[in-house]
Structure formats: structure tokens, C-alpha cells
C-alpha positions as CSV (number, residue, x, y, z in Angstrom):
1,M,-33.1,66.5,21.1
2,N,-32.0,63.6,23.2
3,T,-33.0,60.1,22.2
4,P,-34.7,58.4,25.1
5,A,-33.0,55.4,26.5
6,P,-34.5,52.0,25.5
7,V,-36.9,50.4,28.0
8,Y,-36.4,46.7,28.6
9,D,-38.6,44.3,30.5
10,L,-35.7,42.9,32.5
11,L,-32.0,43.6,32.9
12,L,-29.6,41.1,34.3
13,R,-26.6,43.2,35.4
14,G,-23.0,42.2,36.0
15,G,-23.0,38.4,35.6
16,R,-20.3,36.4,33.9
17,V,-22.0,35.7,30.6
18,I,-20.9,32.7,28.5
19,D,-22.5,32.4,25.1
20,P,-20.7,29.8,23.0
21,A,-22.8,30.7,20.0
22,S,-21.1,34.1,19.7
23,G,-17.9,33.3,21.5
24,F,-18.7,35.9,24.2
25,D,-17.2,35.2,27.7
26,G,-17.0,38.1,30.1
27,V,-18.8,40.3,32.6
28,A,-21.7,42.0,30.9
29,D,-25.4,43.0,31.1
30,L,-28.2,41.1,29.4
31,A,-31.5,42.8,28.5
32,I,-34.8,41.1,27.8
33,K,-37.8,42.6,26.0
34,D,-41.0,40.9,24.8
35,G,-39.7,37.5,25.6
36,R,-36.6,37.8,23.5
37,I,-32.9,38.8,24.0
38,A,-32.8,42.5,23.4
39,A,-29.1,43.3,24.0
40,L,-25.9,41.8,25.4
41,K,-23.2,44.3,26.2
42,E,-20.7,45.4,28.8
43,D,-22.1,48.3,30.9
44,L,-25.4,48.3,28.9
45,R,-27.1,51.7,29.0
46,G,-30.9,51.8,29.3
47,T,-33.7,51.4,31.8
48,A,-35.8,48.3,32.6
49,R,-39.0,47.6,34.4
50,E,-36.9,45.2,36.6
51,T,-33.2,45.0,37.2
52,L,-31.5,42.0,38.8
53,D,-27.9,42.1,40.1
54,V,-26.3,38.8,39.1
55,S,-22.7,39.8,39.8
56,G,-20.7,36.8,40.8
57,R,-23.2,34.5,39.0
58,L,-22.9,32.6,35.7
59,V,-25.3,33.6,33.0
60,L,-25.7,31.0,30.2
61,P,-28.1,30.5,27.3
62,G,-31.0,28.5,28.6
63,M,-29.6,25.0,29.3
64,I,-30.7,22.0,27.3
65,D,-31.0,18.6,28.9
66,T,-30.6,16.1,26.1
67,H,-31.5,13.1,28.1
68,A,-34.5,13.0,30.4
69,H,-37.4,10.7,31.3
70,I,-40.6,12.7,31.8
71,Y,-43.5,10.6,30.6
72,T,-45.2,10.5,34.0
73,Y,-47.8,7.8,34.7
74,V,-47.4,6.1,31.3
75,S,-43.8,5.2,32.1
76,G,-44.7,4.4,35.7
77,R,-42.0,5.0,38.3
78,F,-39.6,5.9,35.6
79,G,-41.1,9.3,34.6
80,L,-40.4,12.6,36.5
81,P,-42.6,15.7,36.0
82,A,-41.2,17.7,33.1
83,D,-40.8,21.0,34.9
84,M,-39.1,19.3,37.9
85,V,-36.4,18.2,35.5
86,G,-36.7,21.5,33.5
87,V,-37.3,25.0,34.6
88,E,-37.4,24.1,38.3
89,S,-33.9,22.8,37.9
90,G,-32.6,25.8,35.9
91,V,-33.1,24.0,32.5
92,T,-35.2,25.5,29.8
93,T,-35.4,22.7,27.3
94,V,-35.9,19.0,28.2
95,V,-35.6,16.1,25.7
96,D,-37.5,13.0,26.7
97,Q,-35.5,9.9,25.6
98,G,-37.7,7.1,24.5
99,G,-40.7,7.6,26.8
100,A,-43.2,8.0,24.0
101,S,-43.7,5.7,21.0
102,C,-45.8,5.7,17.8
103,M,-48.6,4.3,19.9
104,T,-48.4,6.6,23.0
105,F,-47.0,9.9,21.5
106,P,-50.4,11.6,21.3
107,G,-50.7,11.4,25.1
108,F,-47.2,12.7,25.5
109,A,-47.9,15.7,23.3
110,K,-51.2,16.5,25.0
111,F,-50.5,15.8,28.6
112,I,-46.7,16.3,29.0
113,A,-45.4,18.7,26.3
114,E,-48.4,21.0,26.0
115,P,-48.9,22.0,29.7
116,A,-45.2,22.2,30.6
117,E,-43.5,25.5,31.3
118,S,-40.3,24.0,30.0
119,R,-39.8,23.4,26.3
120,V,-40.3,19.7,25.9
121,L,-39.1,17.7,22.9
122,S,-39.0,14.0,22.2
123,F,-36.6,11.3,20.9
124,L,-39.3,8.8,19.9
125,S,-38.9,5.3,21.0
126,A,-38.2,2.7,18.3
127,Y,-40.3,0.3,20.3
128,V,-44.1,0.3,20.0
129,V,-44.4,0.2,23.8
130,G,-42.1,3.1,24.4
131,G,-40.5,3.4,27.9
132,L,-42.9,1.4,30.0
133,E,-41.6,1.1,33.6
134,G,-38.0,1.8,32.6
135,H,-37.7,-1.3,30.5
136,F,-38.2,-3.8,33.3
137,Y,-39.7,-6.2,30.8
138,P,-37.2,-7.1,28.1
139,S,-39.7,-9.4,26.4
140,L,-41.6,-6.3,25.2
141,Y,-38.5,-4.9,23.3
142,G,-37.8,-7.5,20.6
143,P,-37.8,-6.9,16.9
144,E,-41.5,-7.8,16.6
145,S,-42.2,-4.8,18.9
146,V,-40.6,-2.3,16.4
147,D,-43.0,-1.0,13.7
148,V,-40.8,0.9,11.3
149,A,-43.6,2.3,9.1
150,A,-45.8,3.5,12.0
151,T,-42.8,5.1,13.8
152,V,-41.6,6.9,10.7
153,K,-45.2,8.1,10.1
154,T,-45.5,9.5,13.6
155,A,-42.0,11.2,13.4
156,R,-42.9,12.9,10.1
157,A,-46.3,14.1,11.5
158,H,-44.7,15.9,14.4
159,P,-41.5,17.5,13.3
160,G,-41.7,20.3,15.8
161,L,-41.7,17.9,18.8
162,I,-40.0,14.8,17.6
163,R,-36.3,15.4,17.1
164,G,-34.8,11.9,17.0
165,I,-35.2,8.2,17.6
166,K,-34.2,6.2,20.8
167,V,-33.0,2.6,20.9
168,H,-30.8,0.3,23.1
169,A,-27.6,-1.4,22.0
170,E,-26.8,-3.6,25.0
171,V,-25.8,-7.1,25.8
172,G,-29.1,-8.3,27.2
173,G,-31.1,-7.4,24.1
174,I,-28.4,-8.4,21.6
175,T,-28.1,-11.8,23.3
176,R,-31.8,-12.3,22.7
177,W,-32.3,-10.8,19.3
178,G,-29.0,-10.1,17.7
179,L,-28.9,-6.8,15.7
180,D,-32.4,-7.0,14.3
181,V,-33.9,-4.3,16.6
182,L,-31.0,-2.0,15.9
183,R,-31.2,-2.5,12.1
184,K,-34.9,-1.5,12.3
185,A,-34.0,1.6,14.4
186,A,-31.4,2.6,11.9
187,E,-34.0,2.2,9.1
188,I,-36.4,4.5,11.1
189,G,-33.6,7.1,11.4
190,R,-32.9,7.0,7.7
191,E,-36.6,7.1,6.6
192,S,-37.5,9.9,9.0
193,D,-34.1,11.7,8.5
194,L,-33.6,12.0,12.2
195,P,-30.7,11.1,14.4
196,V,-30.7,7.8,16.3
197,Y,-29.7,8.0,20.0
198,M,-28.1,4.7,20.8
199,H,-27.8,3.5,24.4
200,F,-24.7,1.6,25.3
201,G,-24.0,-0.4,28.6
202,Q,-25.9,-3.4,29.9
203,M,-29.4,-2.7,31.0
204,W,-31.4,-6.0,30.8
205,T,-30.5,-9.2,32.5
206,L,-29.3,-12.1,30.3
207,P,-31.8,-14.8,29.3
208,E,-31.7,-17.7,31.8
209,G,-29.0,-20.2,30.8
210,S,-27.2,-17.9,28.5
211,N,-23.7,-16.6,28.8
212,G,-24.5,-13.7,26.5
213,V,-22.6,-12.2,23.6
214,D,-19.2,-10.6,24.1
215,P,-19.9,-7.0,25.3
216,D,-16.8,-5.7,23.6
217,G,-18.2,-6.8,20.2
218,I,-21.3,-4.6,20.5
219,L,-19.8,-1.2,19.7
220,P,-18.0,-2.2,16.5
221,A,-21.1,-4.0,15.2
222,V,-23.5,-1.2,15.9
223,V,-21.3,1.7,14.7
224,E,-21.6,0.1,11.2
225,L,-25.3,0.8,11.3
226,M,-25.1,4.4,12.3
227,R,-25.0,7.6,10.2
228,P,-23.3,11.0,10.8
229,G,-25.2,12.8,13.4
230,D,-26.3,9.7,15.2
231,I,-25.5,9.7,18.9
232,L,-23.5,7.3,21.1
233,A,-24.8,7.5,24.6
234,H,-23.2,6.7,28.0
235,P,-19.4,6.9,27.2
236,F,-18.7,6.8,30.9
237,T,-20.9,3.8,31.8
238,R,-19.9,1.4,34.5
239,H,-21.8,-1.4,32.8
240,P,-20.4,-3.9,30.2
241,G,-20.6,-3.0,26.5
242,G,-19.5,0.6,26.6
243,F,-16.6,2.7,25.4
244,I,-14.1,1.1,27.8
245,D,-13.4,-2.6,27.1
246,K,-12.8,-5.4,29.7
247,H,-9.1,-4.6,29.7
248,G,-9.7,-1.0,30.7
249,K,-8.8,0.5,27.3
250,L,-10.8,2.7,25.0
251,H,-12.3,0.7,22.3
252,P,-10.4,1.4,19.0
253,I,-13.6,1.8,17.1
254,V,-14.4,5.1,19.0
255,D,-12.0,7.2,17.0
256,A,-13.3,5.8,13.7
257,A,-16.9,6.5,14.8
258,L,-16.1,10.1,15.6
259,A,-14.3,10.5,12.3
260,R,-17.5,9.4,10.6
261,G,-19.4,12.2,12.3
262,L,-21.1,10.3,15.1
263,K,-21.7,12.3,18.3
264,I,-21.4,11.5,22.0
265,D,-23.9,12.3,24.8
266,V,-22.8,11.7,28.4
267,G,-26.3,10.3,29.5
268,H,-25.2,10.6,33.1
269,G,-28.0,8.8,35.0
270,S,-27.2,5.5,36.8
271,H,-24.3,4.8,34.4
272,F,-21.8,7.5,35.3
273,S,-18.5,6.3,36.8
274,F,-15.6,8.6,37.7
275,R,-13.2,5.7,37.0
276,M,-14.6,5.1,33.4
277,A,-14.8,8.8,32.8
278,R,-11.1,9.3,33.6
279,L,-10.1,6.5,31.3
280,A,-12.2,7.8,28.4
281,L,-11.2,11.5,28.9
282,E,-7.5,10.5,29.1
283,A,-7.9,8.6,25.9
284,G,-9.2,11.7,24.2
285,V,-13.0,11.2,24.3
286,M,-14.7,14.6,24.5
287,P,-18.6,14.4,24.8
288,D,-20.6,16.7,22.5
289,T,-23.6,16.9,24.8
290,L,-24.4,16.4,28.5
291,G,-27.7,14.6,29.2
292,A,-28.4,14.2,32.9
293,D,-30.6,11.1,32.4
294,M,-32.7,11.7,35.6
295,H,-35.6,9.4,36.3
296,G,-37.6,7.9,39.1
297,Y,-35.1,5.3,40.0
298,N,-32.0,7.4,40.3
299,T,-33.4,10.5,41.9
300,R,-34.4,10.8,45.6
301,M,-37.1,13.2,46.6
302,T,-39.6,14.0,49.2
303,P,-42.4,15.8,47.3
304,P,-43.5,19.1,49.0
305,P,-47.0,19.3,50.3
306,G,-49.6,19.4,47.5
307,T,-47.2,18.1,44.8
308,P,-49.0,15.4,42.7
309,A,-47.3,12.0,42.8
310,T,-45.9,10.7,39.5
311,H,-47.3,7.3,40.3
312,P,-50.4,6.2,42.3
313,D,-48.1,5.2,45.2
314,P,-45.6,7.9,46.0
315,E,-43.3,5.6,47.9
316,E,-43.2,3.2,44.9
317,A,-42.8,6.1,42.5
318,H,-39.6,7.0,44.3
319,P,-38.3,4.0,46.2
320,F,-35.2,5.9,47.4
321,A,-37.2,8.6,49.2
322,G,-35.0,11.0,51.0
323,A,-32.3,13.5,50.0
324,A,-31.9,14.5,46.4
325,R,-28.8,13.9,44.3
326,F,-29.2,14.9,40.7
327,S,-29.3,17.8,38.3
328,L,-27.8,18.9,35.1
329,C,-25.7,21.4,37.0
330,Y,-24.4,18.6,39.3
331,A,-23.3,16.6,36.2
332,M,-21.5,19.8,35.0
333,T,-19.8,20.1,38.3
334,E,-18.5,16.5,38.0
335,L,-17.0,17.2,34.7
336,L,-15.3,20.3,36.2
337,A,-13.9,18.1,38.9
338,L,-12.5,15.7,36.2
339,G,-10.5,18.6,34.8
340,L,-12.7,19.9,32.0
341,T,-13.1,23.7,31.7
342,L,-16.3,25.7,31.8
343,Q,-15.6,26.7,28.3
344,Q,-15.6,23.0,27.3
345,I,-18.7,22.2,29.2
346,A,-20.9,25.2,28.4
347,P,-21.4,24.2,24.7
348,M,-22.5,20.7,25.8
349,V,-25.6,22.2,27.4
350,T,-26.2,25.0,24.9
351,T,-24.9,25.2,21.3
352,N,-23.9,21.5,20.8
353,A,-27.3,20.4,22.3
354,A,-29.1,22.8,20.0
355,A,-27.3,21.3,17.0
356,M,-28.1,17.8,18.1
357,L,-31.8,18.8,18.0
358,G,-31.5,20.6,14.6
359,L,-32.3,23.9,16.4
360,Q,-29.0,25.7,16.2
361,G,-29.6,29.4,16.1
362,E,-33.0,29.0,17.6
363,I,-32.2,27.9,21.2
364,G,-28.9,27.7,23.1
365,T,-27.9,31.2,22.2
366,L,-28.0,34.7,23.7
367,T,-27.9,36.4,20.3
368,P,-30.2,39.5,20.2
369,G,-33.5,38.6,18.7
370,A,-33.4,35.0,20.0
371,I,-36.0,33.6,22.4
372,A,-35.1,34.7,25.9
373,D,-34.1,31.3,27.4
374,V,-31.5,32.0,30.0
375,S,-30.0,30.0,32.9
376,V,-28.4,31.7,35.9
377,L,-26.1,29.6,38.1
378,A,-24.2,30.0,41.3
379,D,-20.5,29.1,41.0
380,D,-19.3,28.5,44.5
381,R,-15.8,27.7,45.6
382,G,-14.8,25.5,48.5
383,R,-14.5,21.8,49.2
384,F,-17.4,19.7,48.0
385,K,-18.0,15.9,48.2
386,L,-19.2,14.3,45.0
387,G,-20.1,10.6,44.6
388,D,-20.8,8.4,41.6
389,N,-22.9,5.2,41.1
390,E,-20.0,2.9,42.0
391,G,-19.6,4.5,45.4
392,T,-16.5,6.5,44.4
393,E,-16.2,9.9,46.2
394,I,-14.0,12.8,45.1
395,I,-13.5,16.3,46.4
396,A,-14.3,19.2,44.1
397,D,-13.2,22.8,44.6
398,R,-16.3,24.3,42.9
399,M,-20.0,23.6,42.7
400,L,-22.5,24.8,40.1
401,T,-26.0,25.2,41.4
402,P,-29.1,26.5,39.5
403,L,-30.6,29.7,40.9
404,F,-33.3,30.6,38.3
405,C,-33.9,30.5,34.6
406,L,-35.9,32.5,32.1
407,R,-38.1,30.6,29.7
408,A,-39.1,33.0,26.9
409,G,-38.5,35.8,29.3
410,R,-40.5,34.4,32.2
411,R,-38.7,33.7,35.4
412,H,-38.7,30.3,37.2
413,D,-36.8,29.8,40.4
414,A,-34.8,26.6,40.8
415,G,-36.7,24.8,43.6
416,A,-37.1,21.2,42.4
417,P,-37.2,18.7,45.2
418,I,-34.7,16.5,43.3
419,L,-31.9,19.1,43.3
420,P,-28.9,17.7,45.1
421,E,-27.9,18.8,48.6
422,V,-24.5,20.4,48.5
423,L,-22.2,18.4,50.8
424,A,-19.2,20.2,52.1
425,A,-16.1,18.1,52.5
């Protein structure tokens, strides 16, 4: 008696599958059943209710964006809709960095995370006010605005959603308050047993009449406060106070920090510089994760008809209305253009990102039995113009573009209005 072939809900045939969790990298078929990975195999036998030919495409575990800003309305012009950054950009898990606080987290959980098709997680702001208007108001972010006990209580009460703590180590704040805010953030991390995500690179203006602290002294001072697993953000920043000192050299403390178990997230956003990235990469800095850091000030969009604005005034919500520029795939393309390999980059948006969130083995993997989060990308070859935030342009010979993703087995096409236009050189 012949055993009937298995019946799957969906079969993705013939793509190049890269699964860093298992070490698999090759042309294979991926089967989905009941919202989970059913099988991954070359020339997989079996029938499916739907079969998609993805030959010539990249098939990755559902990509994880470790740095997003998605608290719409509450964070004003700063917040983008979660699914625009997530499944509509080929990304299945989105981590909001510091939008919600101990005071505003209930609204984030109810109105942002709960209705989203994307998986939404939070690195809770160390500041009581959270990410209001993208931190236009530095006076709200001093040590008196950090409530250690309340923030720890909120983090402990929501372990499923809150995966870390967000704070800023930058010259404008340290000139005003020294290290007091950062000491409190480190205390929150210890008491809640969560990683602290530390922003580097100047963000706030200096107080009037002040020359500021030495930006090159910030990193060594702050590293002393951090624990293994804490995250150093923006290694390729063009702003003072980052990994590259005023002499154009990698700060010597970076090697010591990595030896202590600290991690690095690109945190692309408005910070990314090809010039700084080359210096850091040539000095041996390899990021662990690749957060895109998209928000309402660094994305350009024209919302399609019927799309709700993220702010009462759409033009004010996106003051650079026009062609889009950003996506996690675009940031991956830039790293490819800088000489990294796909095998180096794929873990940054899958296994390493899952480990940063304490969710290794649960997401960022195509292991049979895992939730069927899958990203399918085009990998086009040619000549493509890429530009950074300093106005530098380079020519890349390949471009990664999101096509669609599966979130728990459900398909979402990549049609976000913030996806970049591909510019042929």
C-alpha cells in the first residue's frame, strides 16, 4: 500500500534558501503547514494547496528589524505605521526603539502591537516621556525624567513584548547631565535583567553658551556602565561621539567592549555614513545586527489614497514628501556594496537579531516546527546608485528588494510607500 504524499498549505519551490540557524545555504524547497515550517529540503516531494516558484529569489527566515520607530501619533511625526516598516517591507518582526515608556506603554501594546500584522516588540524607553516627537525637546530627557522603579515594574509586567531598554549616550545630553541618565538606565537593565540599547552619536544641540564635553570621551565612560549583551548602536554614525574618533581612527575601547560581550547594532537611519562604515569595517568592526532605524524624518513617502496619516497634518508628518529611500533590504544592499557577504549579513537580520531579543530558536529560523515567518527577496544584478546621509554616492552591482513575506504562514506583499526607488547607474 502506497503512503500518500504529505499535503502542505504552501510550497515555495526552487529559491536560494539561507538559514543561518541550521547552516543551510542552497537551492531548496520550503513547505508550510498550519502556520509553521513543515519541511526544508532539496527537491521536496509532496503536494500543496498552493505552490509558488521562487527560483532566482532569496528565501530567508522572516527578517527582524531591530531598530524601528512605530509609535504613531504619540511620537508625532517620528512614528511610522508598524506594518509599513514590517510586513509591507518584507520584515516579519519589528522592534520599536524607545517609543513607549512606563507611562505610555499600555497605549503602545493596545493600539500598536495588538492590531499589527507584523510581530511588534519593544525596547522600553528609559525616559518617562518615551520618544515624543523624536526627542526634539532635550529638557524632557534629564535624570529627573527617568523613573527606575516604574520602568522596571513595567518591563517585568510585560516580558512577552518588552525585550530591552533604550537610552542615549550623546554629547548634548552628557553636557547637560553628565552620566546620571545613563547610570539610571544601566540600573533599569540590571533590575529588569534586560539588555540596554545605547545610542551613540550626537543628537541634541549643545546648551547655549556651552562648548560641550569631549565627544571622544563618551564611549569609554559609557562602556564601563554596560553589561554583556548590552548593545552599542550606530557604529557608522557621521555624528560626533561614535566609534570613529576625531582623528578618523577606531576608538581603542571598542575591542575591549566586544571582548566583554557587548553587541553592535548598525542602527542605520540618519546616522549611516559610507566613509565611517569603511573606517570601522577596515578596523575589524563587524555588526551583530542591522536595524534600519526608519522614522518620519528620514523616510519620504506619498501615502496611497485612503492611507491614514500618522499625524493630523500629513505634510508635517512627512516633511520630505516625495520618493522613498529606506528599507531594511536597502541597508543590507549597502553592506553588500561595502564588501560584506550575504552569509555575513543574513545572520544580522535573523539569528543574531533573535538572540538580541532572547528569542533564539523561536524566530529567525526555518527549522521545521518553527513559526512560518519567511522573507522572499529579489537579488538583482546590474549597476545601482546608492547614497548616504552625507551626500556620498557609490555604485553597487547588486540590489536586494523585498517581494513578499509570510508572517505565521500568511502572505503579505511588499508594497510599502516608503520602499526605495531602485536607481540604475
